[in-house]
C-alpha positions in Angstrom: -16.1 28.7 -37.0 -14.0 27.5 -34.1 -11.5 29.6 -32.2 -8.1 28.3 -31.1 -9.4 28.1 -27.5 -12.4 26.0 -28.6 -10.1 23.7 -30.6 -7.8 23.2 -27.7 -10.8 22.6 -25.5 -12.2 20.0 -27.9 -8.8 18.2 -28.4 -8.0 18.3 -24.7 -4.6 19.8 -25.3 -3.4 22.6 -23.0 -2.0 25.9 -24.0 1.7 25.6 -24.9 3.2 28.0 -22.4 2.8 31.1 -20.2 2.9 33.5 -23.2 0.0 31.8 -24.9 -3.0 34.2 -25.3 -5.7 31.5 -24.9 -8.6 32.5 -22.8 -9.0 30.7 -19.5 -11.8 28.1 -19.4 -15.0 29.3 -17.7 -16.3 27.4 -14.7 -19.1 26.0 -16.8 -16.6 24.7 -19.4 -14.5 23.1 -16.6 -17.5 21.4 -15.1 -18.7 20.2 -18.5 -15.3 18.7 -19.3 -15.1 17.2 -15.8 -18.6 15.6 -16.2 -17.7 14.2 -19.6 -14.8 12.2 -18.1 -17.0 10.2 -15.8 -14.6 10.8 -12.9 -16.2 10.4 -9.4 -13.8 10.5 -6.5 -16.0 8.5 -4.2 -16.3 5.7 -6.8 -12.6 5.7 -8.0 -11.1 2.4 -7.0 -7.7 3.9 -5.9 -9.5 6.4 -3.7 -11.8 3.7 -2.1 -8.8 1.4 -1.5 -6.8 4.3 0.0 -9.7 5.0 2.4 -10.0 1.3 3.3 -6.2 1.3 4.0 -6.6 4.3 6.3 -9.3 2.4 8.1 -7.2 -0.7 8.4 -4.3 1.4 9.8 -6.6 3.0 12.3 -7.8 -0.4 13.5 -4.2 -1.5 13.9 -3.4 1.5 16.0 -6.5 1.0 18.1 -5.8 -2.7 18.8 -2.1 -2.2 19.2 -2.5 1.0 21.3 0.7 1.8 23.3 2.9 -0.2 20.9 5.7 1.5 19.0 4.9 -0.6 16.0 3.6 -0.1 12.5 1.6 -2.5 10.4 4.6 -3.0 8.1 6.9 -3.6 11.0 4.6 -6.3 12.4 4.2 -7.9 8.9 8.0 -8.2 8.8 8.2 -9.7 12.3 5.4 -12.2 11.6 7.0 -13.2 8.4 10.4 -13.8 10.0 8.6 -15.7 12.8 7.0 -18.0 10.2 9.9 -18.3 7.7 12.9 -18.3 10.1 16.1 -16.6 9.1 15.6 -14.8 5.8 17.6 -12.4 3.6 16.5 -8.8 3.8 15.8 -8.8 0.1 13.6 -11.9 0.4 11.8 -10.5 3.4 11.0 -7.4 1.3 9.6 -9.6 -1.4 7.6 -11.8 1.0 6.0 -8.7 2.6 5.6 -6.7 -0.6 7.9 -3.9 0.5 10.2 -2.1 -1.8 14.0 -2.1 -0.9 13.9 1.4 0.7 10.8 0.5 2.8 12.2 -2.8 4.1 15.5 -1.1 4.9 13.7 1.4 7.1 11.6 -1.3 8.8 14.7 -3.4 9.4 16.6 -0.5 11.0 13.7 0.2 13.4 13.4 -3.4 14.4 17.1 -3.6 14.9 17.0 -0.5 17.1 14.3 -2.1 19.2 16.3 -5.3 19.6 13.7 -7.4 18.0 15.8 -8.7 15.1 19.5 -9.3 14.3 21.2 -8.7 10.9 24.3 -10.6 9.8 26.1 -11.4 6.6 25.1 -14.7 4.8 27.5 -17.6 5.3 27.1 -18.4 1.6 26.8 -15.0 -0.1 28.4 -12.0 1.7 26.2 -9.6 -0.4 23.1 -10.8 1.5 22.0 -9.5 4.8 20.3 -12.2 6.8 17.6 -11.2 9.2 16.5 -13.3 12.2 14.3 -12.7 15.3 16.0 -12.3 18.7 14.5 -14.2 21.6 12.9 -10.9 22.6 11.6 -10.5 19.0 10.1 -14.0 19.0 8.3 -13.5 22.3 7.2 -10.0 21.3 5.7 -11.2 18.0 4.1 -14.4 19.4 2.4 -12.2 22.1 0.9 -9.9 19.5 -0.3 -12.4 16.8 -3.8 -12.7 18.2 -4.1 -9.0 18.5 -3.1 -8.7 14.8 -5.8 -11.2 13.9 -8.3 -9.0 15.9 -7.2 -6.0 13.7 -8.4 -8.0 10.7 -11.7 -9.0 12.4 -12.5 -5.4 13.3 -11.6 -4.1 9.9 -13.8 -6.6 8.1 -16.6 -6.5 10.7 -19.0 -4.5 8.5 -19.1 -7.4 6.0 -20.7 -10.9 6.3 -18.4 -13.9 6.3 -19.2 -14.5 2.7 -18.5 -10.9 1.7 -15.2 -11.0 3.7 -14.1 -14.1 1.7 -15.2 -12.5 -1.6 -13.4 -9.2 -0.8 -10.2 -10.9 0.1 -10.4 -13.2 -2.9 -10.9 -10.2 -5.2 -8.2 -8.1 -3.6 -5.7 -11.0 -3.9 -6.7 -11.4 -7.6 -5.9 -7.7 -8.1 -2.6 -8.0 -6.2 -1.6 -11.1 -8.1 -2.0 -9.4 -11.4 1.1 -8.5 -13.3 1.5 -4.7 -12.8 3.7 -4.4 -15.9 0.6 -5.2 -18.0 -1.6 -2.1 -17.8 -4.5 -3.6 -19.7 -4.6 -7.2 -18.3 -8.0 -6.6 -16.8 -9.6 -6.0 -20.2 
């Protein structure tokens, strides 16, 4: 015969509320259920990618030491340098930043005098972003250092492994996030 607690344990459902009289799971039960899931933090893709992102950010900070600049801010500057004047909305899409993040980035770059923001000549709803002369020189002077960030970050890998990693990450990034099972 199974108790209510064992039934809940088997079905995976949690007690309904604070007044529920179910016995707490023992440490052994917790560890058994944990093991049954197959979860391993050090092998979880999201965790591994987060750690790699931390490493990339550290490399950026090392190479760009002394700069009041984040990787997202530099991505925006380099994108504007390449594209020319661009709407803030389009800049966000080009750099894969959500509207609130690109807004924060733009404010910081404006404050530092690296970009200008103006209304579009054709659509007053759009904010157009362009580099100032200072912003153009600033970005050009730092492009090679940014390439060095990438070199240092990928240095543990062979050239073939680097190409494979970037190809696979781009494939993941190009996947439609609205389709949760597209990888099956």
